[in-house]
C-alpha positions in Angstrom: 8.6 -19.8 -12.4 6.2 -20.9 -9.7 2.2 -21.1 -10.8 1.1 -20.7 -7.1 -0.5 -17.3 -6.5 -2.3 -18.4 -3.4 1.4 -20.0 -1.6 3.2 -16.7 -3.2 0.6 -14.4 -1.4 0.9 -16.5 1.9 4.4 -16.3 2.0 4.4 -12.6 1.4 2.1 -12.0 4.5 4.2 -14.4 6.4 7.4 -12.9 5.5 5.9 -9.2 6.8 4.5 -10.7 9.7 8.2 -11.7 10.4 9.6 -8.3 9.9 7.1 -7.1 12.3 8.0 -9.6 14.9 11.7 -8.4 14.5 10.3 -5.0 15.2 8.6 -6.1 18.4 11.6 -7.8 19.6 13.6 -4.9 19.4 11.1 -2.7 21.1 11.1 -4.7 24.0 14.8 -5.1 24.5 16.5 -2.1 23.2 17.8 0.3 25.8 17.6 3.7 24.1 14.8 6.0 24.2 15.3 6.4 20.6 14.0 3.2 19.9 11.1 3.4 21.9 10.1 5.8 19.2 10.6 3.2 16.6 13.7 4.7 14.9 15.0 1.7 13.4 13.4 -1.1 10.9 13.4 -4.5 9.9 13.5 -5.8 6.7 14.2 -9.0 4.6 15.8 -9.5 1.5 16.5 -12.8 -0.8 20.1 -14.4 -1.4 20.5 -11.9 -4.1 20.2 -8.8 -1.8 16.4 -8.1 -3.3 13.9 -6.8 -0.6 11.2 -9.0 -0.3 9.5 -7.6 2.9 9.7 -4.0 4.4 6.7 -4.3 6.6 8.2 -2.7 9.9 9.7 0.9 10.5 10.4 3.7 8.3 10.7 3.5 4.5 13.6 5.8 4.4 15.6 3.0 6.3 14.2 0.0 4.0 13.2 1.2 0.7 17.0 1.3 0.1 18.0 -1.6 2.2 19.2 -3.7 -0.7 22.1 -1.4 -1.1 23.5 -2.7 2.1 22.7 -6.5 1.6 24.4 -6.3 -1.9 27.4 -4.6 -0.2 27.8 -7.5 2.1 27.4 -10.0 -1.0 29.9 -7.9 -2.9 32.2 -7.9 0.1 32.1 -11.8 0.9 30.8 -13.5 -2.0 29.4 -16.7 -0.9 32.0 -17.0 2.1 28.8 -17.1 4.5 28.3 -19.6 7.4 25.3 -20.4 9.4 25.5 -17.9 12.8 27.3 -15.0 10.6 26.4 -11.7 11.6 27.4 -8.2 9.6 27.6 -4.8 10.7 28.1 -1.7 8.4 27.0 1.9 8.4 29.3 3.7 5.5 27.2 5.4 2.9 30.0 5.5 0.2 31.6 2.1 0.4 28.8 -0.2 2.4 25.3 1.0 1.1 24.3 2.7 4.0 22.2 6.0 3.9 24.1 7.8 6.8 26.3 7.3 9.5 24.0 6.9 12.5 22.0 4.4 11.1 24.0 0.9 12.0 22.9 -2.0 9.7 22.9 -5.5 11.1 22.6 -8.0 8.2 22.2 -12.0 9.1 22.3 -14.6 6.2 19.4 -17.1 6.6 20.1 -20.9 5.8 18.1 -23.6 5.1 19.1 -27.2 4.8 22.8 -25.6 4.2 21.8 -23.3 1.5 21.7 -19.6 2.1 18.1 -18.1 1.0 17.8 -15.1 2.5 19.2 -12.0 4.9 17.4 -10.6 7.8 18.3 -7.1 8.6 17.8 -4.3 11.3 19.0 -0.7 10.5 18.7 1.4 13.6 19.6 5.0 14.6 22.2 4.9 17.4 22.4 7.4 20.2 25.8 8.5 19.5 28.6 7.2 17.0 31.4 9.4 18.2 31.9 12.4 16.0 32.1 16.2 16.8 28.7 16.5 18.5 26.9 14.1 21.1 24.0 12.6 19.6 25.4 12.2 15.8 24.0 15.3 14.5 27.0 17.7 14.0 25.4 20.5 12.5 29.2 22.1 12.0 30.4 19.0 9.5 32.1 19.9 6.7 33.4 16.5 5.6 31.6 13.1 6.5 35.0 12.4 8.8 33.3 15.2 11.6 30.2 13.0 11.8 31.4 9.6 13.5 33.0 6.3 13.0 32.6 5.1 9.3 32.1 1.0 9.3 32.7 -0.8 5.9 31.1 -4.1 5.9 32.5 -5.8 8.8 31.8 -9.6 10.1 30.6 -8.6 13.7 29.7 -12.5 14.5 31.9 -15.1 13.0 29.8 -18.5 12.5 28.0 -17.7 15.8 31.0 -16.4 17.6 31.3 -12.8 18.8 34.4 -10.5 17.5 35.0 -8.9 20.8 37.7 -6.7 18.8 34.9 -5.2 16.6 32.6 -4.9 19.6 35.3 -3.3 21.4 35.8 -0.9 18.6 32.1 0.2 18.4 31.7 0.8 22.2 35.0 2.9 22.3 33.6 5.0 19.6 30.4 6.1 21.5 29.5 8.3 24.3 26.8 6.3 25.7 28.7 2.8 25.5 26.3 1.1 27.9 23.1 2.1 25.8 25.0 1.0 22.8 25.8 -2.2 24.2 22.3 -3.1 24.8 21.0 -1.5 21.9 23.5 -3.8 19.4 22.4 -6.9 21.3 18.6 -6.2 20.8 19.4 -5.7 16.9 21.1 -8.7 16.9 18.5 -10.6 18.7 15.9 -9.1 16.5 17.5 -10.4 13.4 18.2 -14.2 15.1 14.3 -14.3 15.9 13.7 -13.5 12.2 16.2 -15.6 10.8 14.8 -18.4 12.9 11.1 -17.8 11.4 12.1 -17.1 8.0 14.2 -20.3 8.0 10.9 -22.4 9.4 8.7 -20.9 6.7 11.0 -21.7 3.9 11.7 -25.4 5.1 8.3 -25.9 4.6 8.4 -25.4 0.9 9.1 -28.3 -1.4 13.1 -28.5 -1.5 14.6 -26.9 -4.3 11.4 -24.2 -4.8 12.1 -21.5 -2.0 14.1 -19.3 -4.3 11.4 -19.6 -6.9 8.8 -18.6 -4.5 10.9 -15.6 -3.4 11.0 -14.7 -7.0 7.3 -15.2 -7.5 7.0 -12.3 -4.9 8.9 -10.1 -6.7 7.4 -10.9 -9.9 3.7 -10.5 -8.5 4.7 -7.1 -7.2 5.9 -5.9 -10.3 2.7 -7.2 -12.2 0.4 -5.2 -9.6 2.8 -2.1 -9.9 2.4 -2.1 -13.8 -1.2 -2.3 -13.6 -1.2 0.6 -11.1 0.2 3.2 -13.6 -1.4 1.6 -16.6 -4.0 4.3 -16.8 -1.8 7.0 -15.6 -1.4 9.7 -18.8 2.0 9.3 -20.5 4.2 12.4 -20.4 7.0 14.4 -18.4 6.3 16.1 -15.4 8.4 18.3 -13.2 8.5 19.3 -9.9 11.1 20.8 -7.2 11.4 21.5 -3.9 13.8 24.2 -2.0 16.0 24.8 0.9 17.4 28.4 2.0 20.7 27.8 3.4 23.5 25.1 3.2 24.0 25.0 6.9 26.3 27.8 7.0 24.4 30.6 5.3 21.9 31.6 3.2 22.0 29.7 -0.3 19.3 28.5 -2.9 19.4 24.8 -2.8 17.1 23.3 -5.0 16.1 19.4 -5.7 14.8 19.1 -9.4 13.0 16.2 -10.8 11.7 15.3 -14.2 9.4 12.1 -14.0 9.0 10.5 -17.4 5.4 8.7 -17.1 5.0 5.5 -19.9 3.8 2.3 -20.2 7.4 0.7 -19.5 7.3 2.3 -16.0 8.4 5.9 -14.3 11.9 7.2 -15.3 12.8 9.4 -12.1 15.6 12.2 -13.3 17.1 14.3 -11.0 19.2 16.3 -13.8 19.4 20.2 -12.7 19.6 19.5 -9.1 22.2 21.7 -7.1 25.6 20.6 -6.9 26.6 19.0 -3.2 27.0 21.5 -0.2 29.2 22.0 2.2 26.9 21.1 4.9 25.7 17.7 6.1 22.4 17.9 3.9 23.5 15.8 1.1 22.3 12.2 0.0 23.6 9.0 -0.4 22.5 6.8 -3.3 20.7 4.5 -1.1 19.1 7.3 0.8 17.7 8.7 -2.6 16.5 5.6 -3.8 14.5 5.4 -0.6 13.1 8.7 -1.0 11.9 8.3 -4.4 10.3 4.7 -3.6 8.8 6.5 -0.6 7.1 9.2 -2.7 5.9 7.2 -5.6 4.2 4.4 -3.6 2.5 6.6 -0.9 1.2 8.4 -4.1 0.2 5.9 -6.1 -1.2 3.0 -3.7 -0.3 2.6 -0.5 -1.3 -1.2 -0.4 1.0 -2.0 -2.9 3.8 -4.4 -2.0 6.6 -2.8 -0.7 9.3 -5.0 -2.3 12.1 -5.0 -5.2 9.5 -6.1 -7.6 7.3 -3.1 -6.9 10.5 -0.9 -7.7 11.9 -2.9 -10.8 9.9 -0.5 -13.3 11.0 2.5 -11.3 14.3 3.6 -13.0 16.6 6.5 -11.0 18.9 8.8 -12.5 20.9 10.8 -9.8 23.7 12.7 -11.3 26.8 12.4 -9.3 28.4 15.2 -7.5 24.7 16.9 -6.8 22.8 17.2 -3.6 21.2 13.8 -4.1 24.0 11.7 -5.2 27.3 13.6 -3.3 30.8 12.4 -3.8 32.9 11.9 -0.8 34.0 13.1 1.3 30.8 15.2 1.8 28.8 15.1 5.2 25.3 13.6 5.1 24.0 12.8 8.7 20.7 14.9 7.7 20.0 13.5 4.6 17.4 11.0 6.1 15.2 14.3 6.6 17.1 16.9 4.3 17.3 16.3 1.2 14.8 13.2 1.9 11.8 15.6 2.5 13.2 17.8 -0.4 13.0 14.6 -2.9 9.5 13.2 -1.9 8.3 16.8 -2.2 9.4 17.3 -5.8 8.4 13.8 -6.6 4.9 14.4 -5.1 4.5 18.0 -7.1 5.7 16.1 -10.5 3.1 13.4 -10.0 0.2 15.6 -8.8 0.6 17.1 -12.4 -0.4 13.8 -13.8 -3.1 12.6 -11.3 -4.4 15.5 -9.4 -7.0 13.4 -7.7 -4.0 11.7 -5.8 -1.8 14.9 -5.1 -0.4 14.8 -1.5 0.1 18.4 0.2 3.7 19.2 1.8 4.5 18.0 5.2 6.0 20.6 7.7 9.8 20.7 7.7 11.6 19.8 10.7 12.3 22.6 13.1 14.3 20.9 15.9 17.2 20.6 18.3 19.1 17.7 19.8 20.2 18.3 23.4 22.8 16.3 24.9 24.9 16.7 28.3 25.4 14.9 31.6 23.2 13.1 34.3 23.8 13.6 38.0 25.5 10.5 37.8 27.9 11.5 35.1 26.7 9.4 32.4 26.0 11.3 28.9 22.2 11.7 27.6 21.1 12.5 24.4 17.4 14.1 24.1 15.8 14.7 20.7 12.8 17.2 21.3 10.7 15.0 19.4 7.4 16.3 20.9 8.1 19.3 18.6 7.9 17.6 15.4 6.1 19.1 12.3 2.7 17.9 11.0 1.8 16.3 7.8 -0.3 17.5 4.7 -3.7 16.6 3.5 -4.8 14.0 1.1 -8.2 13.9 -0.7 -10.7 12.4 1.9 -8.3 12.8 5.1 -6.8 16.0 6.8 -3.1 16.0 7.5 -2.0 14.6 11.0 -0.7 16.9 13.9 2.1 14.9 14.8 3.4 11.7 13.1 7.0 12.4 12.7 8.5 13.5 9.6 7.7 12.5 5.7 10.6 9.8 5.6 9.3 8.0 8.6 5.6 8.2 6.8 3.7 8.2 10.2 6.0 5.3 11.2 7.0 7.2 14.4 5.9 6.3 18.2 6.2 9.3 20.4 6.9 9.1 24.0 4.7 10.2 26.5 5.3 13.7 28.3 5.9 11.3 31.4 8.4 9.2 30.0 10.4 12.3 29.0 10.4 13.5 32.3 11.5 10.2 33.7 14.5 9.8 31.4 15.7 13.4 30.7 16.4 16.4 33.2 13.7 18.3 31.7 9.8 19.5 32.6 7.4 20.1 30.2 5.1 22.6 30.4 3.1 22.7 27.4 2.3 20.1 24.9 -0.6 20.7 22.4 -2.0 21.3 18.9 -0.9 24.9 17.7 -3.9 27.3 16.6 -4.1 28.4 13.3 -0.5 26.5 12.3 -2.4 24.6 9.5 -2.3 24.7 5.7 -6.3 25.7 5.1 -7.9 23.3 2.3 -11.1 21.3 1.6 -9.0 18.9 3.7 -6.8 20.9 6.0 -3.2 20.3 7.0 -1.9 19.0 10.3 -2.1 21.7 12.6 1.6 22.0 13.9 2.4 22.0 18.0 3.0 24.2 20.7 5.7 22.5 22.9 7.4 24.2 25.8 9.9 22.6 28.2 12.5 23.5 30.8 15.8 21.8 30.5 17.3 21.8 33.7 20.9 21.4 33.0 23.8 22.9 30.9 24.1 21.1 27.6 25.2 21.2 24.0 22.5 22.0 21.6 22.7 20.9 17.7 20.3 23.0 15.8 18.5 22.1 12.6 16.0 24.5 11.6 14.8 24.2 8.4 10.9 25.0 8.8 11.2 28.1 11.2 12.5 30.7 8.7 9.6 31.1 6.0 9.9 27.6 4.2 6.2 26.2 4.7 4.6 22.9 3.4 3.1 23.6 0.3 -0.9 23.5 -0.3 -2.2 21.5 -3.4 -5.2 21.9 -6.0 -6.2 25.2 -4.3 -5.1 24.3 -0.6 -3.2 26.7 1.5 0.4 26.2 2.6 1.2 25.3 6.1 2.5 28.1 8.4 6.0 27.7 9.1 7.5 27.5 12.8 9.4 29.1 15.3 11.9 28.0 18.1 13.3 30.1 21.1 15.6 29.2 24.0 15.8 31.5 26.8 17.3 31.5 30.1 14.9 31.8 32.9 13.5 35.7 33.2 15.8 36.4 30.5 16.6 37.4 26.6 16.1 34.9 24.1 19.7 33.4 22.8 20.6 34.1 19.4 20.6 30.8 18.3 21.6 29.5 14.4 19.4 27.9 11.9 22.2 25.3 11.9 24.9 25.1 14.1 26.0 23.8 17.6 26.6 25.5 20.8 26.9 24.8 24.5 23.9 27.0 26.6 23.2 27.0 30.2 19.8 25.8 31.6 17.0 27.3 29.9 13.3 27.3 28.4 12.6 25.7 24.8 9.6 26.9 22.9 8.5 25.3 19.6 5.9 26.2 17.4 6.1 23.5 15.0 5.4 23.7 11.1 1.7 22.9 9.9 1.1 20.6 6.9 -0.2 21.8 3.6 -3.6 21.7 2.7 -5.7 20.0 -0.2 -8.3 21.7 -2.2 -10.2 25.1 -1.9 -11.0 26.0 1.8 -14.1 27.0 0.9 -15.5 23.7 0.0 -14.4 22.4 3.6 -17.4 20.9 5.4 -18.6 23.6 7.6 -19.4 21.3 10.3 -15.7 20.2 10.3 -14.6 23.9 10.7 -17.0 24.6 13.4 -15.4 21.3 15.5 -11.8 22.5 14.4 -12.8 26.0 16.2 -14.2 24.2 19.2 -11.2 22.3 19.2 -8.8 25.3 19.3 -7.3 24.6 15.9 -8.5 27.4 13.9 -9.8 30.6 15.6 -13.2 32.1 14.7 -11.7 35.0 12.3 -10.0 32.6 10.5 -12.9 30.0 9.6 -14.9 33.5 8.3 -11.8 34.6 6.6 -10.5 31.9 4.7 -12.9 28.9 5.0 -16.0 31.4 4.4 -17.7 29.7 7.7 -19.7 31.8 9.7 -20.4 30.8 13.3 -23.2 31.6 15.8 -21.5 34.2 18.7 -21.5 31.2 21.2 -19.3 29.2 18.9 -21.8 26.3 19.1 -23.4 26.3 15.7 -22.9 26.9 12.2 -24.7 29.9 11.0 -26.0 28.1 7.7 -27.6 31.3 6.1 -24.7 33.6 6.7 -22.2 30.9 5.4 -24.1 30.6 2.3 -24.2 34.0 1.2 -20.5 34.4 2.2 -19.4 31.5 0.1 -21.4 32.5 -2.8 -20.0 35.9 -2.6 -16.4 34.6 -2.5 -17.0 32.4 -5.3 -18.3 35.3 -7.2 -15.7 37.8 -6.4 -12.5 35.8 -5.6 -11.2 34.2 -2.4 -8.7 37.3 -1.6 -11.3 40.0 -2.0 -12.5 42.3 0.6 -15.7 41.3 2.1 -18.0 44.3 2.8 -19.5 44.8 6.4 -23.0 44.1 5.1 -21.8 40.7 3.9 -20.1 39.9 7.1 
């Protein structure tokens, strides 16, 4: 063991910075607009495949990243050479989370010794399959979702394998974009490996592995200290879906979280069996979701590495929606059931420590549009400007549009102007929704209103989880967020009948999305009246809702809080109950 806490801390910070540096390289060199929203993640593992840094990108990509690195080690043993690069995506055979996320893995050697792996996991614009853009809502088995990659050596001791490269490009509708994106991924890991190698070479020879072990041991100690004061017990939570992608169904993710001084035991026994549709989870995806939920709940400043995760044991029964058997499809799994897993864990943990409770995030209501540009090239458009909102926590309102739970606010949204330059669309509206928030002492995110014209005939892949009454739950007396809706209509025409999940081809049209709002935290009557006034003036809450739900009365000009009337109304509501009708003399 290394007794050098300062050195260990410095090395952790440096590794985190290297992961971010890889991300910056990716942002500056990748071609796909998807990566401008940062739908990729860079992480670093030690020589045994243990995650030592995940400072860049989405936790859903990186938390289970060790599964992929260990798959490389299992496949090739110690047959690695300096300059090797590996690629994989398969969730069953290669430690992937879902097929669209290609993972590039590069061994790092120092003085001839393998010490680490630098990795980049990135969502590709297209990988073949039954629908452009990789999200084939009609999938009933993984073979419908695109090319499956076991662990493959893409670069052999510095020499590109042209046969593998051609295989990848042939299985993509956007080969020019994929070619550039793969080169960016490879380049980012090359920069990362150079910097990691330089840092580890500065350590006394023979101690680098000990320092990396020290990073993991230190993180484990911090995690155990964090849970030491939690009340021991078994806490239950669940979250639901109302469909299996082909019709109505009652799908449940159920979890029992056992808290003890030894750690956390997360048991998904009782969760629904795997389904026909593409909302099944791989084991790596389930682990990532659990880690995300627990660390976000406990303390965001905990180290994000395998040492932190050591005291967490996950039991995900095989054949269930959280650990599907092949050939179940699972492209949607990084969103659903990942969101369901996080929600279920948060509900369980809220019973353990209500002060740290997290309200639910709005569920995705979305579609992917793909078609041909005037020059014949394929475009793939994610309507990310219609993303749902996050839930509230104690001391902070939910964000209006920071992506979905699995990104944990890691998404960077393109501007409206960029969308209109890149795609055949015109955006008419992009603003915060009124009365979409889950009311609370700290309110949920508002949701968004998004209206755009798609100017060409195109194929649409729908995923409408958040538009049919499934709302983000409130916590500790907070209200649920409002569910959303999506309509597609031709110019001056009647709205198309669109499925909750499915794929169809449609003519030029106008798309309208009111995205789901986030859940609220705490009793709305405890919200600061000035915050309610600000929300009203910002168009997020209307004056009637301010009075009826938050018990805040505003002056007729909506410029000030009527403090006397507000005090009387709140006292009355406290006495008779928040849901009681308010007499006219009190109003």
